[in-house]
NUSEPA-109463 format. One record per residue (C-alpha): x, y, z; residue in one letter. Coordinates in steps of 0.05 Angstrom, whole numbers, padded with zeros to 5 digits, always signed. Example, Ala and Ser with C-alpha at 12.3 -4.5 7.8 and 13.67 -1.06 7.14 Angstrom:
2
+00246-00090+00156a
+00273-00021+00143s
This chain:
440
+00691+01058-00619m
+00750+01028-00583k
+00745+00964-00544f
+00787+00958-00481q
+00794+00898-00436q
+00825+00901-00369s
+00838+00848-00316f
+00838+00856-00241s
+00840+00810-00181q
+00786+00815-00128k
+00771+00771-00069q
+00699+00748-00063k
+00670+00708-00005q
+00610+00663-00016s
+00578+00606+00022q
+00548+00545-00010k
+00533+00474+00010l
+00580+00423-00019a
+00544+00357-00033m
+00597+00311-00004t
+00592+00235-00008q
+00577+00233+00067s
+00520+00283+00059l
+00491+00245+00000q
+00492+00181+00041q
+00458+00215+00100s
+00402+00238+00054i
+00395+00168+00027q
+00392+00138+00097v
+00337+00187+00117l
+00296+00163+00058q
+00301+00090+00078f
+00244+00053+00112s
+00265+00010+00171i
+00271-00054+00130d
+00310-00017+00076e
+00355+00013+00130l
+00367-00057+00159a
+00387-00083+00090e
+00433-00023+00080f
+00468-00034+00147v
+00476-00108+00132e
+00510-00091+00066t
+00557-00042+00101q
+00574-00095+00153a
+00593-00144+00098m
+00643-00094+00071e
+00670-00075+00140n
+00699-00131+00184p
+00696-00085+00245l
+00620-00079+00243i
+00577-00131+00277e
+00501-00127+00267v
+00452-00159+00316s
+00387-00186+00288e
+00334-00132+00294a
+00275-00147+00340n
+00221-00128+00290y
+00154-00104+00314a
+00109-00134+00260v
+00042-00101+00251t
-00015-00128+00208y
-00088-00115+00196s
-00131-00176+00210k
-00174-00191+00150p
-00248-00202+00158r
-00298-00242+00118s
-00357-00210+00082s
-00399-00226+00143s
-00351-00188+00188g
-00322-00251+00220e
-00248-00246+00236e
-00206-00294+00195l
-00142-00329+00213n
-00093-00280+00182y
-00039-00333+00174l
-00084-00371+00126s
-00091-00309+00083q
-00016-00302+00069i
+00005-00335+00004p
+00070-00374+00001d
+00114-00325-00037n
+00169-00376-00045r
+00136-00402-00109i
+00102-00366-00166s
+00032-00378-00191l
+00060-00417-00250f
+00100-00464-00204e
+00040-00473-00159y
-00004-00494-00218l
+00050-00540-00247i
+00057-00575-00180d
-00018-00589-00179q
-00017-00617-00249v
+00040-00665-00235h
+00006-00686-00170l
-00064-00697-00198n
-00061-00713-00272y
-00031-00774-00307r
+00022-00767-00361d
-00023-00764-00423t
-00030-00721-00485f
-00086-00684-00449l
-00037-00666-00393r
+00012-00640-00446d
-00042-00592-00470i
-00055-00571-00398v
+00019-00556-00387l
+00020-00517-00453f
-00040-00475-00431l
-00007-00459-00364l
+00050-00424-00402e
-00002-00373-00425y
-00033-00359-00356v
-00014-00288-00336d
+00004-00264-00266l
-00069-00248-00251n
-00090-00319-00269g
-00122-00305-00337f
-00111-00347-00400l
-00080-00303-00455t
-00080-00349-00515i
-00137-00365-00563d
-00161-00437-00562l
-00158-00443-00638d
-00084-00425-00635e
-00074-00478-00581v
-00108-00529-00625s
-00062-00512-00683t
+00003-00511-00644k
-00012-00575-00605m
-00044-00610-00665k
-00103-00625-00620a
-00178-00626-00633t
-00221-00570-00605k
-00254-00620-00558i
-00186-00640-00530q
-00167-00567-00519v
-00233-00553-00484l
-00223-00614-00440d
-00153-00589-00422a
-00181-00520-00407l
-00232-00551-00360t
-00176-00586-00322l
-00137-00520-00317v
-00199-00485-00290q
-00207-00539-00236q
-00140-00520-00206l
-00130-00473-00147d
-00140-00416-00137p
-00212-00415-00160a
-00221-00372-00222g
-00152-00388-00252v
-00151-00402-00327g
-00210-00356-00342a
-00211-00320-00408r
-00248-00258-00383n
-00276-00228-00319l
-00345-00259-00329q
-00316-00330-00334e
-00270-00316-00275c
-00329-00298-00230l
-00369-00357-00255m
-00313-00406-00239l
-00309-00379-00168q
-00384-00380-00158t
-00389-00452-00185e
-00341-00476-00130r
-00373-00437-00073d
-00429-00474-00036d
-00449-00409-00001s
-00463-00371-00066a
-00535-00346-00075p
-00578-00394-00116n
-00584-00350-00177l
-00514-00322-00176a
-00485-00369-00229y
-00545-00362-00275l
-00544-00286-00272i
-00469-00284-00285l
-00476-00332-00344e
-00538-00303-00379e
-00547-00232-00352h
-00476-00207-00337f
-00482-00142-00376e
-00549-00124-00345a
-00521-00138-00276l
-00458-00096-00282v
-00495-00039-00317n
-00545-00040-00259r
-00606-00053-00301k
-00634-00090-00242w
-00709-00076-00248p
-00709-00104-00320d
-00666-00163-00297l
-00712-00177-00238a
-00773-00174-00285k
-00741-00223-00334n
-00726-00273-00278l
-00791-00260-00241n
-00755-00245-00176i
-00753-00185-00129p
-00699-00133-00143v
-00672-00147-00073s
-00649-00216-00097e
-00610-00183-00153v
-00580-00137-00101q
-00560-00198-00060e
-00525-00230-00120v
-00488-00164-00134f
-00466-00159-00061d
-00440-00230-00064y
-00400-00217-00128i
-00366-00159-00094q
-00334-00210-00047t
-00301-00248-00105l
-00233-00231-00133t
-00224-00205-00204p
-00150-00227-00203t
-00145-00296-00172p
-00070-00303-00186g
-00048-00235-00161a
-00035-00258-00090s
+00023-00303-00112f
+00095-00283-00116g
+00094-00225-00067t
+00071-00204+00002t
+00099-00134-00005d
+00063-00083+00038g
+00031-00135+00083l
+00077-00120+00141y
+00091-00050+00168i
+00147-00034+00217i
+00130+00033+00249p
+00185+00083+00263d
+00147+00118+00318l
+00100+00096+00374t
+00047+00141+00405v
+00016+00128+00473k
-00039+00168+00506i
-00043+00170+00582s
-00108+00169+00622d
-00100+00244+00632t
-00097+00255+00556g
-00022+00268+00552k
+00008+00246+00486i
+00076+00213+00487k
+00116+00196+00424i
+00178+00151+00423t
+00223+00121+00370s
+00209+00048+00356n
+00278+00019+00370r
+00251-00052+00365r
+00258-00054+00290g
+00324-00016+00285m
+00387-00055+00267p
+00436-00057+00326e
+00509-00043+00306m
+00569-00059+00348h
+00642-00041+00338f
+00688-00101+00346q
+00737-00065+00391q
+00775-00127+00414s
+00787-00148+00342y
+00810-00077+00325f
+00858-00075+00383d
+00887-00143+00367e
+00898-00126+00294m
+00927-00057+00311a
+00983-00089+00352k
+01009-00129+00293k
+00991-00080+00238a
+01040-00048+00191d
+01028+00024+00167a
+00983+00004+00109e
+00940-00043+00152t
+00936+00010+00207q
+00910+00059+00155k
+00858+00008+00133y
+00835-00005+00204l
+00828+00070+00218n
+00787+00080+00155e
+00740+00023+00173k
+00732+00052+00244k
+00714+00119+00213q
+00664+00084+00167d
+00631+00053+00229f
+00628+00119+00266d
+00599+00153+00204s
+00547+00098+00194l
+00526+00099+00267k
+00520+00175+00265k
+00477+00173+00202m
+00429+00121+00232v
+00424+00162+00296q
+00410+00226+00257q
+00356+00191+00216r
+00321+00168+00280g
+00328+00237+00313d
+00301+00273+00251t
+00240+00228+00244i
+00226+00235+00319l
+00231+00312+00315r
+00184+00314+00255v
+00136+00266+00291g
+00136+00310+00353q
+00121+00372+00310a
+00064+00336+00275i
+00032+00315+00341i
+00037+00386+00367a
-00005+00409+00307h
-00052+00349+00304q
-00068+00335+00377q
-00143+00331+00362e
-00130+00272+00316f
-00103+00231+00375f
-00153+00255+00427l
-00217+00261+00387n
-00250+00196+00364e
-00271+00230+00298n
-00196+00237+00281r
-00199+00307+00251p
-00139+00331+00210i
-00120+00405+00213k
-00090+00440+00153p
-00015+00427+00153l
+00038+00429+00099i
+00111+00408+00096l
+00134+00480+00096k
+00101+00491+00165d
+00143+00436+00197i
+00206+00455+00159a
+00203+00527+00184e
+00187+00505+00255e
+00246+00457+00258l
+00292+00501+00216d
+00305+00446+00166i
+00294+00442+00091h
+00226+00423+00064e
+00256+00365+00025s
+00284+00338+00091t
+00213+00336+00120v
+00188+00302+00057s
+00241+00247+00063r
+00226+00240+00137a
+00151+00227+00127v
+00148+00186+00063n
+00146+00111+00078g
+00152+00124+00154k
+00096+00101+00199y
+00068+00119+00267l
+00036+00066+00312e
-00022+00081+00358t
-00072+00039+00398d
-00124+00053+00344f
-00083+00039+00281g
-00021+00051+00239i
-00013+00116+00200f
+00039+00140+00150e
+00068+00206+00173l
+00047+00241+00109k
-00025+00224+00127h
-00023+00283+00175f
-00011+00335+00121f
-00070+00368+00087s
-00080+00432+00048q
-00125+00489+00070k
-00186+00500+00026i
-00197+00573+00045g
-00259+00558+00086i
-00269+00563+00161q
-00315+00526+00207n
-00363+00558+00257e
-00306+00566+00307s
-00264+00605+00257g
-00214+00549+00246e
-00188+00534+00176d
-00216+00471+00145l
-00171+00421+00109s
-00188+00377+00050t
-00191+00319+00099d
-00243+00354+00142n
-00287+00363+00080v
-00276+00290+00059k
-00296+00265+00128v
-00360+00306+00126r
-00374+00283+00055l
-00366+00210+00075k
-00413+00221+00135d
-00467+00249+00090l
-00461+00189+00042v
-00459+00139+00099d
-00523+00166+00129n
-00562+00176+00064e
-00624+00138+00044d
-00594+00082+00001k
-00660+00077-00036g
-00651+00150-00057k
-00576+00165-00054p
-00552+00237-00055l
-00530+00265-00121s
-00466+00306-00125d
-00507+00370-00131q
-00548+00352-00070k
-00482+00340-00032l
-00459+00409-00054v
-00523+00440-00027d
-00518+00403+00040l
-00445+00423+00049l
-00460+00494+00030k
-00514+00497+00084a
-00459+00479+00134e
-00415+00535+00109g
-00372+00491+00064i
-00377+00524-00005d
-00345+00478-00057i
-00363+00463-00129s
-00397+00400-00155r
-00333+00383-00192r
-00294+00385-00126t
-00346+00340-00092v
-00338+00290-00149a
-00262+00293-00142k
-00266+00281-00066y
-00317+00226-00076r
-00271+00190-00126d
-00212+00198-00077a
-00255+00165-00023l
-00274+00109-00073k
-00348+00127-00065i
-00388+00108-00127p
-00436+00156-00161s
-00507+00160-00135s
-00534+00114-00189s
-00485+00060-00167k
-00500+00070-00093r
-00574+00057-00101k
-00598-00006-00065r
-00663-00044-00072f
-00666-00083-00007d
């Protein structure tokens, strides 16, 4: 067999997308949230003397916290000072309140082993050895640590953390501290009838203590050092007219405003040599490119928002806020853009309404292959809403089991498995039926 090799030249035309630096940057800008975009523009302005950035007029949105009784709290008093860490906050209290003694030295040593959640992570015997202190001295120092703010700091476990908070709360139920100290396992394992019998009290009083404990924090130090996620700057605003017309607009209040310093450019151009002129032109092109990318980002998010509203009108007009089945591919095909572009446009981007703030990806939900009585496809969100309604309206003395929920949903034409009900229940943070049972 002879092997022959021949060469020939042929012209072949193909089309492919070149991932230029400009395109990569445009993709990156689309991914940014408003605050990340503002930081990016500020960085670009520092590198380009022809860019001037005006301070953004941020539209700050927050959810007002409420107490366990439903009373609205002063939200400003709930925001920790993130300029100092938990460790610095504790150290300041020690220097302010405790005299310079050996006991204070032990306290300061203990604080080095308090983690970010406020728990003590060192064994007291080890403290005694390292500090050459007696066990009584170490215990006295621990008591001083546990008297610091926030309540619960310095605890060695969850039980002690809850006890410390209860001890300093005048509004705590009378038996709360005793139950936490002597019957903690029975309480958390919901052996309430046996617990009530041992204490000779109604089960409803145990229920009251459990409800109170739910208001305490298991991580007293976690609020220090960060307030990330507290503030949301929406990209889009939705208004609904009295006639039911839905209007969506870009939220320009939080967008960084860029200005080209034309007078400075003209003045420098008059005196510039060839090299300086080239530099000025490059910086002007950088400004034009940056402005175009920011504009494209806003336009893309607005187009995606408009398409979402067209599909999810009932969410904005119906008080039950139903979500229709919708996937990224639907919007991508409708707008003739790539699915990944839609993903970047909805992740971390928010929509502001008169009834709340919603991330754009909230409006996407898979079909489950089931239709309602009107013949419309149901989404996973529809089923979750119905599941939550059933649990909210159940007899709390005899809560519905997962199988009973399956049967009730099936009677409504929603045929899903018990495993799926359990998965949706976990996603909604609904406890199992045994943990939902109440005795009051």
